[in-house]
Backbone bond lengths (Angstrom), bond angles and torsions (degrees), N, CA, C in turn:
res aa  C-N    CA-C-N  psi(-1)  N-CA   C-N-CA  omega(-1)  CA-C   N-CA-C  phi
1 M - - - 1.443 - - 1.516 108.10 -
2 R 1.312 117.20 125.86 1.462 120.97 176.21 1.512 108.42 -83.69
3 R 1.305 116.13 133.79 1.458 120.90 178.91 1.530 109.33 -116.19
4 P 1.344 117.47 146.94 1.459 119.27 174.83 1.522 110.03 -60.66
5 T 1.331 115.90 146.51 1.458 120.21 -178.71 1.524 112.11 -84.42
6 S 1.317 118.49 -17.12 1.458 121.48 176.45 1.516 108.59 -153.17
7 A 1.318 115.34 170.08 1.464 119.90 -179.85 1.522 111.50 -63.71
8 C 1.335 116.94 -25.14 1.462 120.51 -178.94 1.517 112.10 -87.88
9 D 1.305 117.53 -11.89 1.456 122.39 -178.31 1.526 108.96 -74.51
10 S 1.317 117.55 125.66 1.464 120.77 -175.68 1.527 112.82 -101.34
11 V 1.332 117.18 18.49 1.456 120.44 178.40 1.529 108.64 -64.50
12 E 1.317 116.05 124.08 1.453 119.81 -179.25 1.522 110.13 -75.38
13 V 1.311 115.83 138.58 1.452 121.10 177.35 1.522 108.12 -75.98
14 R 1.335 117.09 119.76 1.464 121.54 178.07 1.515 107.50 -96.85
15 L 1.310 116.35 121.02 1.455 121.92 -176.63 1.517 111.46 -95.82
16 S 1.338 114.79 144.10 1.461 120.36 168.77 1.526 106.93 -102.17
17 C 1.326 115.79 148.27 1.459 119.62 -169.63 1.525 111.63 -144.66
18 V 1.334 116.18 143.47 1.456 123.62 167.42 1.519 106.26 -115.52
19 I 1.331 116.85 136.64 1.463 121.56 177.72 1.520 108.13 -113.42
20 V 1.338 116.69 128.50 1.455 122.11 178.05 1.529 107.84 -116.87
21 D 1.330 115.41 113.12 1.466 121.72 -178.51 1.521 107.82 -157.29
22 D 1.316 117.51 141.04 1.467 119.80 -177.76 1.524 113.16 -84.81
23 N 1.329 117.80 -0.04 1.461 121.94 179.97 1.534 109.02 -100.93
24 L 1.331 116.01 108.39 1.468 120.64 -176.69 1.526 112.74 -61.90
25 D 1.332 117.50 -38.55 1.465 119.96 178.35 1.526 110.96 -62.96
26 F 1.343 116.51 -42.76 1.462 119.44 177.87 1.522 110.63 -63.90
27 L 1.335 117.24 -43.69 1.469 119.91 179.58 1.522 111.54 -54.75
28 E 1.317 116.36 -46.55 1.465 119.98 -178.14 1.529 111.37 -67.81
29 A 1.327 116.85 -42.44 1.463 120.24 179.42 1.533 110.71 -64.87
30 A 1.331 116.97 -42.42 1.465 120.70 180.00 1.528 110.56 -66.08
31 R 1.322 116.67 -40.45 1.469 120.06 177.82 1.525 110.44 -59.06
32 R 1.333 116.68 -50.17 1.477 120.38 -179.66 1.531 110.89 -59.97
33 L 1.321 116.40 -45.89 1.460 120.86 -178.47 1.525 111.25 -60.05
34 L 1.331 116.15 -53.02 1.458 120.17 -174.85 1.522 112.26 -68.44
35 E 1.325 117.75 -40.04 1.458 119.25 177.41 1.525 110.97 -64.32
36 G 1.322 116.95 -35.63 1.454 120.78 176.52 1.525 112.89 -66.64
37 Q 1.327 116.21 -19.18 1.464 121.37 -179.90 1.530 112.35 -106.53
38 G 1.336 117.04 12.40 1.459 120.21 171.84 1.512 117.22 96.39
39 I 1.329 118.56 7.13 1.459 120.33 174.69 1.521 107.80 -98.07
40 E 1.323 116.46 130.51 1.457 121.51 179.84 1.529 109.14 -86.14
41 V 1.329 117.17 109.12 1.459 121.41 177.34 1.527 106.30 -84.65
42 V 1.329 115.58 105.36 1.463 120.76 -174.33 1.526 112.19 -85.81
43 A 1.327 117.53 -19.15 1.469 120.98 178.81 1.520 109.59 -167.06
44 V 1.320 114.39 157.36 1.460 121.65 170.91 1.523 107.60 -128.68
45 A 1.326 116.22 156.95 1.460 121.45 -179.75 1.521 108.69 -145.67
46 T 1.336 115.21 147.90 1.461 119.86 -179.09 1.527 113.05 -108.64
47 S 1.327 117.38 1.30 1.468 120.86 179.00 1.524 109.19 -146.36
48 G 1.327 114.86 165.68 1.453 119.68 178.50 1.513 112.81 -62.05
49 A 1.333 116.57 -46.07 1.472 120.31 -179.18 1.523 110.86 -61.07
50 E 1.317 116.38 -43.60 1.464 120.45 178.67 1.531 110.16 -65.78
51 G 1.322 116.80 -39.41 1.457 120.87 178.52 1.520 112.07 -60.92
52 I 1.333 116.41 -44.58 1.462 120.72 178.91 1.526 110.36 -62.12
53 R 1.332 116.90 -42.53 1.483 119.85 177.51 1.521 111.14 -62.30
54 Q 1.328 117.23 -43.93 1.472 120.52 -177.99 1.526 111.26 -66.04
55 V 1.330 116.85 -39.68 1.471 119.93 178.65 1.526 109.96 -65.01
56 A 1.330 117.54 -43.29 1.469 120.95 179.30 1.523 111.21 -63.46
57 A 1.336 116.42 -38.75 1.462 120.58 -177.46 1.523 113.09 -74.65
58 S 1.326 117.29 -37.30 1.469 119.80 -172.31 1.524 114.56 -106.15
59 R 1.316 118.11 -16.93 1.462 122.38 -179.89 1.536 112.28 44.87
60 P 1.328 116.18 62.17 1.464 119.89 -176.94 1.522 112.26 -73.83
61 D 1.316 115.39 165.07 1.461 121.15 174.87 1.519 110.96 -71.98
62 V 1.335 116.11 -34.86 1.466 120.70 -176.75 1.521 110.23 -143.10
63 V 1.338 115.83 145.00 1.458 122.41 174.77 1.520 107.30 -121.26
64 L 1.323 116.05 126.02 1.462 121.33 173.79 1.516 107.08 -95.38
65 V 1.329 117.42 122.46 1.455 122.31 -176.24 1.522 109.37 -120.98
66 D 1.334 115.31 120.41 1.457 120.33 175.08 1.521 108.64 -68.26
67 V 1.314 116.63 135.74 1.457 121.53 -178.98 1.530 111.18 -65.53
68 N 1.325 117.25 -38.33 1.467 121.70 -179.77 1.519 109.35 -106.42
69 L 1.316 116.22 101.41 1.466 122.04 179.14 1.524 109.15 -105.05
70 G 1.309 117.08 61.46 1.458 120.25 -177.63 1.515 109.48 64.48
71 E 1.322 116.52 -117.08 1.468 121.96 179.83 1.529 112.52 -81.29
72 E 1.321 117.40 -10.39 1.461 121.85 -176.42 1.522 111.43 -96.05
73 S 1.322 115.16 157.54 1.458 121.80 175.15 1.520 109.44 -97.05
74 G 1.322 115.94 120.21 1.459 119.70 175.84 1.517 112.06 -64.43
75 G 1.338 117.09 -31.30 1.461 120.33 177.09 1.520 111.65 -64.40
76 D 1.343 116.16 -42.47 1.467 119.78 177.03 1.524 110.93 -65.00
77 L 1.329 116.38 -41.21 1.463 119.84 178.31 1.525 110.46 -62.58
78 A 1.327 116.98 -43.74 1.466 120.47 179.21 1.525 110.41 -58.37
79 R 1.308 116.63 -42.55 1.473 120.54 178.60 1.532 110.28 -63.55
80 R 1.347 118.05 -43.41 1.465 120.89 179.86 1.531 110.92 -62.46
81 I 1.322 116.46 -41.64 1.471 119.91 178.36 1.529 109.59 -64.77
82 A 1.325 116.66 -45.54 1.463 120.36 -178.90 1.521 111.85 -61.58
83 D 1.330 117.29 -35.17 1.462 121.82 -179.39 1.526 113.34 -80.60
84 S 1.329 117.14 -9.35 1.459 121.70 -177.17 1.519 110.84 -77.92
85 S 1.327 116.43 136.68 1.463 120.02 176.92 1.528 111.21 -67.26
86 D 1.347 117.12 -23.63 1.461 120.62 178.64 1.526 111.99 -69.62
87 A 1.322 116.78 -17.37 1.466 120.50 -174.47 1.520 111.79 -119.59
88 S 1.315 118.05 29.34 1.464 120.94 -173.81 1.527 113.52 -60.09
89 S 1.315 118.38 -30.34 1.470 119.99 179.27 1.522 112.11 -106.89
90 T 1.312 117.09 6.70 1.466 121.50 -178.88 1.517 110.46 -85.76
91 R 1.323 116.57 132.39 1.463 121.79 175.47 1.521 108.48 -93.11
92 I 1.314 116.88 141.99 1.455 122.30 -178.92 1.520 108.72 -114.72
93 V 1.327 115.60 131.96 1.457 122.24 177.23 1.523 107.44 -124.10
94 L 1.314 115.99 126.04 1.459 120.37 176.25 1.516 109.20 -81.63
95 I 1.332 115.62 142.36 1.460 121.35 176.20 1.524 108.41 -128.55
96 S 1.314 116.22 151.07 1.464 119.80 -179.27 1.520 110.20 -171.15
97 T 1.330 114.46 162.67 1.461 120.51 169.26 1.525 109.88 -86.72
98 L 1.332 117.01 -10.13 1.467 122.00 177.48 1.521 109.86 -75.39
99 T 1.322 115.88 168.29 1.463 119.67 175.27 1.521 109.79 -78.00
100 E 1.314 116.43 161.18 1.454 120.28 179.31 1.534 111.11 -60.62
101 A 1.328 117.46 -39.31 1.472 120.47 179.06 1.523 111.06 -61.41
102 D 1.327 117.03 -41.59 1.464 120.25 178.13 1.523 111.24 -64.65
103 V 1.325 116.72 -39.42 1.461 121.34 179.95 1.521 110.32 -65.20
104 V 1.323 117.59 -46.11 1.463 121.65 -179.99 1.527 110.01 -58.55
105 A 1.326 117.53 -39.79 1.467 121.39 -179.80 1.527 112.08 -65.96
106 M 1.334 117.86 -24.08 1.463 122.09 -177.76 1.526 113.44 -89.06
107 L 1.321 118.03 -11.60 1.462 121.07 -174.42 1.525 111.64 -72.51
108 P 1.332 116.04 149.77 1.466 119.43 173.97 1.528 109.44 -59.74
109 E 1.320 116.50 150.27 1.460 120.89 -178.56 1.524 111.07 -54.45
110 G 1.333 115.37 131.92 1.455 121.51 178.29 1.518 114.77 84.89
111 A 1.325 117.87 -8.17 1.468 120.23 -178.48 1.527 110.34 -84.22
112 T 1.292 115.34 134.76 1.463 120.81 173.69 1.523 108.13 -137.91
113 F 1.304 115.31 126.83 1.457 121.53 178.63 1.515 108.03 -138.87
114 P 1.333 118.06 148.18 1.458 119.92 173.75 1.530 109.70 -61.35
115 F 1.322 116.01 155.80 1.456 121.93 -176.87 1.526 109.75 -132.44
116 V 1.334 115.17 139.65 1.467 121.73 171.59 1.526 106.57 -133.70
117 A 1.327 115.93 125.78 1.463 120.21 176.08 1.525 108.59 -65.88
118 K 1.320 116.51 141.57 1.467 119.40 179.31 1.526 111.23 -57.57
119 S 1.321 116.95 -34.40 1.464 119.94 179.80 1.526 112.37 -68.52
120 D 1.322 117.27 -18.43 1.471 122.23 179.71 1.526 112.59 -105.65
121 L 1.320 117.41 6.48 1.461 120.99 -174.43 1.522 111.63 -59.76
122 S 1.314 115.13 127.07 1.464 122.38 176.50 1.525 107.35 -165.07
123 A 1.310 116.27 165.07 1.458 120.55 176.75 1.516 110.32 -60.49
124 S 1.329 117.44 -42.53 1.463 119.78 -178.47 1.528 110.96 -67.22
125 A 1.329 118.98 -35.75 1.468 120.73 177.56 1.523 110.55 -66.39
126 I 1.316 117.60 -39.18 1.470 120.84 178.27 1.529 109.61 -66.82
127 R 1.319 116.95 -45.78 1.464 120.49 179.26 1.530 110.17 -58.72
128 A 1.315 117.11 -44.89 1.461 120.64 179.31 1.524 111.17 -62.90
129 A 1.329 116.87 -40.47 1.461 121.22 -178.57 1.525 112.24 -62.35
130 I 1.326 116.97 -31.88 1.466 119.62 -179.03 1.538 112.41 -102.47
131 G 1.333 116.12 10.24 1.457 120.35 172.75 1.511 116.16 84.35
132 L 1.334 117.53 21.90 1.453 121.02 176.38 1.527 109.44 -104.40
133 P 1.329 117.69 154.26 1.462 119.07 175.97 1.528 110.41 -65.63
134 P 1.322 116.36 145.36 1.470 119.71 -178.53 1.508 111.35 -64.20
């Protein structure tokens, strides 16, 4: 991730991203959307195991994790990624068609991750979720 060198520097931070979602149509649509808005989607994954491999291989700035990964828990996967030494500087954002309140209720105890509704997915929403200017 490129960061501005001073407060007056207007260099935009370009994020690299991995998307983990079991819906292939959503993966492709999200990739097109985010790349069109300046986020580099370096990999996509359809399962937790694949997601962990992709994060380790590409070391992205941000990982978007669907809360419902078929039989898997996206919340558990997010925790595993966060606890991984390969992802120490990677930010994790949960995504879902569910409401934020429903997502929070599904998370493992003590887990907190930023959330973006799939219907609101955009580069600016991701940047805001991880504390960067839009």
